[in-house]
C-alpha positions as CSV (number, residue, x, y, z in Angstrom):
1,M,17.7,7.4,16.2
2,T,20.5,4.9,15.6
3,S,20.8,3.8,12.0
4,L,21.8,0.3,10.9
5,Q,24.4,0.7,8.1
6,L,24.9,-2.1,5.7
7,T,28.5,-2.2,4.5
8,D,28.0,-5.0,1.9
9,P,25.2,-4.8,-0.6
10,N,25.2,-8.6,-0.8
11,Q,24.9,-9.0,2.9
12,I,22.2,-11.4,3.9
13,L,20.0,-9.6,6.5
14,F,17.5,-12.2,7.5
15,H,16.7,-15.9,6.8
16,S,14.5,-18.7,7.8
17,F,15.3,-20.4,11.0
18,S,16.3,-24.0,10.7
19,V,14.8,-24.9,14.1
20,R,11.4,-23.8,13.1
21,R,9.6,-25.8,10.4
22,R,7.4,-23.7,8.1
23,N,4.1,-25.2,7.3
24,F,1.5,-24.5,4.7
25,F,-1.8,-23.7,6.3
26,K,-4.9,-24.6,4.3
27,L,-7.4,-21.8,4.5
28,P,-11.1,-22.6,5.0
29,T,-13.3,-22.0,2.1
30,A,-15.8,-20.0,4.2
31,L,-15.4,-18.2,7.5
32,P,-17.9,-16.0,9.4
33,L,-16.9,-12.4,9.8
34,V,-14.9,-11.7,13.0
35,P,-15.0,-8.0,13.9
36,R,-11.6,-6.9,14.9
37,A,-12.2,-3.4,16.2
38,S,-11.8,-4.6,19.8
39,L,-8.6,-6.6,19.2
40,D,-5.4,-5.2,20.6
41,S,-2.1,-6.3,22.0
42,T,-3.3,-6.5,25.6
43,P,-3.3,-9.8,27.5
44,T,-7.2,-9.9,27.3
45,S,-7.3,-9.9,23.5
46,K,-6.8,-13.7,23.3
47,T,-9.8,-14.2,25.6
48,R,-11.9,-11.9,23.4
49,R,-10.7,-13.9,20.3
50,H,-11.9,-17.1,21.8
51,F,-15.2,-15.6,22.8
52,I,-15.8,-14.3,19.3
53,A,-14.9,-17.6,17.8
54,E,-17.4,-19.4,20.0
55,T,-20.1,-17.0,19.0
56,A,-19.2,-16.8,15.3
57,A,-22.5,-18.5,14.4
58,I,-24.4,-15.3,14.9
59,P,-25.6,-14.2,11.5
60,L,-23.6,-11.5,9.8
61,A,-26.7,-9.3,9.3
62,L,-27.1,-9.0,13.1
63,S,-23.5,-8.0,13.8
64,L,-23.0,-5.3,11.1
65,P,-25.7,-2.8,10.1
66,S,-26.3,-2.3,6.4
67,P,-25.1,1.1,5.1
68,A,-27.8,3.4,3.8
69,R,-27.1,3.2,0.1
70,S,-30.0,5.3,-1.2
71,D,-28.5,8.5,0.4
72,E,-25.6,8.6,-2.1
73,P,-26.1,9.6,-5.8
74,A,-24.6,7.3,-8.4
75,L,-21.1,8.0,-9.6
76,S,-20.6,8.6,-13.3
77,E,-17.8,6.0,-13.8
78,W,-17.5,4.4,-10.4
79,E,-19.7,2.3,-8.1
80,R,-19.4,1.8,-4.4
81,V,-18.9,-1.8,-3.3
82,Y,-20.1,-2.4,0.3
83,L,-17.8,-4.6,2.4
84,P,-18.5,-6.9,5.3
85,I,-16.0,-5.3,7.6
86,D,-15.9,-3.1,10.8
87,P,-16.5,0.6,10.5
88,G,-13.2,2.4,10.9
89,V,-11.1,0.0,8.8
90,V,-8.7,1.8,6.4
91,L,-8.2,0.0,3.1
92,L,-4.5,-0.1,2.1
93,D,-3.9,-2.3,-0.9
94,I,-5.5,-4.5,-3.5
95,A,-4.2,-7.1,-6.0
96,F,-5.5,-9.8,-8.3
97,V,-4.1,-13.1,-9.4
98,P,-2.8,-12.7,-13.0
99,D,-3.8,-16.2,-14.0
100,D,-7.4,-15.6,-12.7
101,P,-8.3,-11.9,-13.0
102,N,-11.6,-12.5,-11.1
103,H,-9.6,-13.7,-8.0
104,G,-8.2,-10.9,-5.8
105,F,-7.4,-9.8,-2.3
106,L,-8.0,-6.6,-0.4
107,L,-6.0,-5.5,2.6
108,G,-6.4,-3.0,5.4
109,T,-6.0,-2.1,9.1
110,R,-7.4,-4.2,12.0
111,Q,-6.1,-7.4,10.4
112,T,-8.4,-7.1,7.4
113,I,-8.0,-9.5,4.5
114,L,-10.9,-9.8,2.1
115,E,-11.1,-12.1,-1.0
116,T,-13.2,-11.8,-4.2
117,K,-13.7,-14.4,-6.9
118,D,-16.0,-12.4,-9.1
119,G,-13.7,-9.5,-10.2
120,G,-14.4,-7.3,-7.1
121,N,-18.2,-7.2,-7.2
122,T,-18.5,-9.0,-3.8
123,W,-15.9,-9.7,-1.1
124,S,-15.7,-12.1,1.8
125,P,-13.4,-12.1,4.8
126,R,-10.4,-14.5,4.7
127,S,-8.5,-15.8,7.7
128,I,-4.8,-16.8,7.6
129,P,-4.1,-19.0,10.7
130,S,-0.4,-18.2,10.7
131,A,-1.2,-14.5,11.0
132,E,-3.5,-15.0,14.0
133,E,-1.5,-17.2,16.3
134,E,-0.1,-14.2,18.2
135,D,-1.9,-11.4,20.1
136,F,-1.2,-8.8,17.4
137,N,-3.6,-6.6,15.5
138,Y,-1.8,-6.6,12.1
139,R,-1.9,-3.7,9.6
140,F,-1.5,-5.4,6.2
141,N,0.3,-2.8,4.1
142,S,1.0,-4.4,0.7
143,I,0.2,-7.3,-1.5
144,S,1.6,-8.4,-4.9
145,F,1.2,-11.4,-7.3
146,K,3.2,-12.8,-10.1
147,G,1.5,-15.8,-11.7
148,K,0.1,-17.8,-8.8
149,E,2.8,-16.6,-6.5
150,G,1.9,-13.9,-4.0
151,W,3.3,-11.9,-1.1
152,I,1.8,-9.9,1.8
153,V,3.7,-7.7,4.2
154,G,2.4,-5.9,7.3
155,K,3.0,-4.3,10.7
156,P,4.1,-5.5,13.2
157,A,6.6,-7.3,11.0
158,I,4.9,-10.1,9.1
159,L,5.6,-11.7,5.8
160,L,3.3,-14.1,4.1
161,H,3.8,-16.1,0.9
162,T,1.6,-18.2,-1.3
163,S,2.5,-20.4,-4.4
164,N,-1.1,-21.5,-5.2
165,A,-2.9,-18.2,-5.8
166,G,-3.8,-17.7,-2.2
167,E,-5.4,-21.0,-1.5
168,S,-2.9,-21.4,1.4
169,W,-0.3,-19.1,2.8
170,E,2.9,-19.7,4.8
171,R,4.6,-17.3,7.1
172,I,8.2,-16.5,6.4
173,P,10.3,-15.8,9.6
174,L,12.1,-12.5,9.7
175,S,15.2,-11.3,11.5
176,A,15.0,-8.9,14.4
177,Q,17.7,-6.8,12.6
178,L,15.3,-5.7,9.9
179,P,15.5,-1.9,9.9
180,G,12.1,-0.3,9.9
181,D,8.6,-1.5,9.1
182,M,7.8,-3.3,5.8
183,V,5.6,-1.0,3.7
184,Y,5.8,-2.4,0.2
185,I,6.4,-5.6,-1.6
186,K,6.6,-6.5,-5.3
187,A,6.5,-10.0,-6.8
188,T,9.2,-9.9,-9.5
189,G,9.4,-13.5,-10.8
190,E,9.4,-17.1,-9.9
191,N,10.3,-17.4,-6.2
192,S,11.5,-13.7,-6.4
193,A,10.3,-10.5,-4.7
194,E,11.5,-7.0,-3.8
195,M,10.6,-5.5,-0.4
196,V,11.0,-2.0,1.0
197,T,10.9,-0.7,4.6
198,D,10.0,2.7,5.8
199,E,13.6,3.4,6.6
200,G,14.7,2.9,3.0
201,A,16.0,-0.6,3.2
202,I,15.4,-2.5,-0.1
203,Y,15.8,-6.3,-0.1
204,V,15.5,-8.9,-2.9
205,T,15.0,-12.7,-2.7
206,S,15.3,-15.2,-5.5
207,N,14.7,-18.4,-3.4
208,R,11.1,-18.0,-2.1
209,G,12.1,-15.9,0.9
210,Y,14.6,-18.2,2.4
211,N,17.3,-15.6,2.0
212,W,17.2,-11.8,1.3
213,K,20.0,-9.6,0.1
214,A,20.3,-5.8,0.5
215,A,19.9,-3.8,-2.7
216,V,21.2,-0.6,-1.0
217,Q,24.3,-0.3,1.1
218,E,22.7,1.8,3.9
219,T,19.4,3.2,5.2
220,V,18.2,6.7,4.3
221,S,19.2,8.1,7.7
222,A,22.8,7.0,7.1
223,T,22.8,8.5,3.6
224,L,21.5,11.8,5.0
225,N,24.1,11.8,7.7
226,R,26.7,11.8,4.9
227,T,25.0,14.3,2.7
228,V,23.4,16.8,5.1
229,S,26.1,19.3,4.3
230,S,25.3,19.1,0.5
231,G,22.3,21.4,0.8
232,I,19.3,19.1,1.2
233,S,16.7,21.3,2.9
234,G,15.1,19.7,5.9
235,A,17.4,16.8,6.2
236,S,18.3,17.7,9.7
237,Y,14.7,17.3,10.7
238,Y,14.4,13.8,9.1
239,T,12.9,11.3,11.5
240,G,14.2,8.3,9.7
241,T,11.1,7.1,7.9
242,F,9.2,7.6,4.6
243,N,5.8,9.1,4.4
244,T,5.0,7.3,1.1
245,V,7.0,5.2,-1.4
246,N,6.0,4.3,-5.0
247,R,7.6,2.0,-7.6
248,S,7.6,2.4,-11.3
249,P,7.1,-0.6,-13.6
250,D,10.8,-0.6,-14.5
251,G,11.9,-0.8,-10.8
252,R,12.6,2.9,-10.0
253,Y,11.4,4.3,-6.6
254,V,10.3,7.7,-5.4
255,A,9.7,8.3,-1.7
256,V,8.6,11.3,0.3
257,S,10.3,12.1,3.7
258,S,8.2,11.8,6.8
259,R,7.8,15.6,7.1
260,G,7.3,16.2,3.4
261,N,10.2,18.6,3.1
262,F,12.2,16.7,0.5
263,Y,12.0,13.5,-1.6
264,L,14.3,10.7,-2.6
265,T,14.7,8.5,-5.6
266,W,16.4,5.2,-6.3
267,E,17.2,3.2,-9.5
268,P,18.3,-0.4,-9.7
269,G,22.0,-0.6,-9.4
270,Q,22.5,2.5,-7.3
271,P,24.1,2.0,-3.9
272,Y,22.2,4.7,-2.1
273,W,19.0,6.7,-2.2
274,Q,19.4,10.1,-3.9
275,P,17.8,13.0,-1.9
276,H,16.2,15.9,-3.8
277,N,15.2,19.4,-2.7
278,R,11.6,20.2,-3.3
279,S,11.0,23.2,-5.6
280,I,7.6,23.9,-4.2
281,A,6.9,26.0,-1.1
282,R,4.3,23.7,0.4
283,R,5.2,20.3,1.9
284,I,4.9,17.2,-0.2
285,Q,2.0,14.9,0.4
286,N,2.8,12.1,-2.1
287,M,4.6,11.4,-5.3
288,G,4.4,8.7,-8.0
289,W,5.0,7.8,-11.6
290,R,2.9,8.8,-14.6
291,A,2.2,6.4,-17.4
292,D,4.7,8.2,-19.6
293,G,7.5,7.7,-17.1
294,G,7.4,11.2,-15.6
295,L,6.5,12.1,-12.0
296,W,3.4,13.5,-10.4
297,L,3.6,15.4,-7.1
298,L,0.9,16.3,-4.5
299,V,1.3,19.0,-1.9
300,R,-0.6,19.5,1.3
301,G,-3.7,21.7,0.8
302,G,-4.7,20.2,-2.5
303,G,-2.0,21.2,-5.0
304,L,-1.0,18.9,-8.0
305,F,2.2,19.2,-9.9
306,L,3.7,17.3,-12.9
307,S,7.4,17.1,-13.8
308,K,8.5,18.5,-17.0
309,G,9.5,15.7,-19.3
310,T,10.0,12.1,-18.3
311,G,12.3,10.4,-15.8
312,I,13.5,11.7,-12.5
313,S,13.3,15.5,-12.3
314,E,13.3,18.4,-9.9
315,D,11.5,20.7,-12.3
316,F,7.7,20.7,-11.8
317,E,4.8,22.8,-12.9
318,E,1.5,23.3,-11.1
319,I,-1.7,22.1,-12.7
320,P,-5.0,23.8,-11.6
321,V,-7.4,21.5,-10.0
322,Q,-10.8,21.8,-8.2
323,S,-9.8,20.4,-4.9
324,R,-12.0,22.6,-2.8
325,G,-9.1,23.0,-0.4
326,F,-9.0,19.4,0.5
327,G,-5.8,17.4,0.2
328,I,-5.3,15.2,-2.9
329,L,-3.8,11.9,-1.6
330,D,-3.1,9.7,-4.6
331,V,-3.1,9.5,-8.4
332,G,-3.6,6.4,-10.5
333,Y,-3.2,6.1,-14.3
334,R,-5.6,4.0,-16.3
335,S,-3.8,4.8,-19.6
336,Q,-1.3,7.2,-20.9
337,D,-4.0,9.8,-21.2
338,E,-6.5,9.0,-18.5
339,A,-5.8,9.2,-14.8
340,W,-7.8,9.7,-11.6
341,A,-6.9,11.6,-8.5
342,A,-8.5,11.0,-5.1
343,G,-8.3,12.7,-1.7
344,G,-10.0,14.0,1.4
345,S,-13.7,14.3,1.8
346,G,-14.5,12.2,-1.3
347,I,-12.5,14.3,-3.8
348,L,-12.4,12.4,-7.1
349,L,-10.8,14.1,-10.2
350,R,-10.3,12.9,-13.8
351,T,-8.0,13.8,-16.6
352,S,-8.2,12.6,-20.2
353,N,-5.2,14.4,-21.6
354,G,-2.3,13.1,-19.5
355,G,-2.9,15.5,-16.6
356,K,-3.0,18.9,-18.4
357,T,-6.6,19.5,-17.2
358,W,-8.7,17.9,-14.5
359,T,-12.5,17.8,-13.9
360,R,-14.2,16.8,-10.6
361,D,-16.7,14.0,-10.3
362,K,-19.2,16.0,-8.1
363,A,-21.2,12.9,-7.2
364,A,-18.2,11.7,-5.1
365,D,-18.5,14.8,-2.9
366,N,-21.3,13.0,-1.0
367,I,-19.0,10.1,0.0
368,A,-18.3,10.7,3.7
369,A,-14.7,9.3,3.6
370,N,-11.2,10.2,2.7
371,L,-10.0,8.4,-0.5
372,Y,-6.4,7.3,0.0
373,S,-5.4,5.2,-3.0
374,V,-6.2,4.7,-6.7
375,K,-5.3,1.3,-8.2
376,F,-5.8,0.3,-11.8
377,I,-5.2,-3.4,-12.3
378,N,-5.7,-3.0,-16.1
379,D,-7.6,-0.8,-18.5
380,N,-10.9,-2.1,-17.4
381,K,-10.4,-2.9,-13.7
382,G,-9.7,-0.1,-11.2
383,F,-10.4,0.6,-7.5
384,V,-10.3,3.5,-5.1
385,L,-9.6,2.7,-1.5
386,G,-10.6,4.8,1.5
387,N,-11.2,4.9,5.2
388,D,-14.3,3.5,6.9
389,G,-14.2,0.5,4.5
390,V,-15.0,2.7,1.5
391,L,-14.2,0.9,-1.8
392,L,-15.1,2.2,-5.3
393,R,-15.0,0.0,-8.4
394,Y,-14.4,1.4,-11.8
395,V,-17.2,0.7,-14.2
396,G,-16.2,3.0,-17.1
């Protein structure tokens, strides 16, 4: 794979096009659910879209069967929220407007965007016209708010921005030179954001997305081409993309290579990503930051490790967990002491001592879904996102 190398960290990689005026699109206050499972990039998808739009008056209850709720026992500290979306949708990210903690958005595959105005108790579909004008079935990967300003990124490459808490969104044009797919975005201040692609490019904007500057001088592939002789195990098998990437509150990143055979870190001001050998025999599934600033690490097959001390480290110790052999996919910290881990086949684990010991919420074993992401908005608001539209809400 050919890598795009950036020689100047201040190089502007993409910008708005002067010949194309960007308009704000006012979103409707209510829109009937449009199932997207059949939408694809084929020439017939537009015809299907028109057909569905014309028949949108069919009651929602007739188009989507209600899940059998009585078959699942109640969770001790979580409740399942049933969503008006197609079966098969994978939920990917969630965010709330800081100025209105009851107002939030939920993203997923199959062009899924849901909105809540009651803190996450109920959700309704939202449509963004500027994201539906082409025959693409977008996968919305990441959303972030700072004040009333918000950002959404997805695949195929799409960048959306709002300055009024999501009442309307505008689409920001992107350059074709953008290396990789956008997988993460963080609102950092007024008119400012930080964006990451799966090839390790990091960009920042301070003028509402009109211009973006590179925060690293090269992609990860270029870095590994220079450092492959330095002893990074598995670098020669690197396919040029991340498997996962996570950001700490102070702006540091940790990312896992696509094959899980090593990991990389980056801190603000560094010109390149720093690759690290894994000290564990099994391949890495995911990594992230603990509430105390240390790292957690998940390996394939259900293993959980914590770094010794805080900060970036290559020294990890394994923590016994009751994973039943299923992979643990994510960890989310509610506080310095309490955290939850989620994974395949409804695995849900809790620690109340910073990760030293974990107990399993056995009621979650009956959830027929993989749980991919744990997100705590604050001490009292948390969610677990899974496939098949499974959403769990923390009730404490």
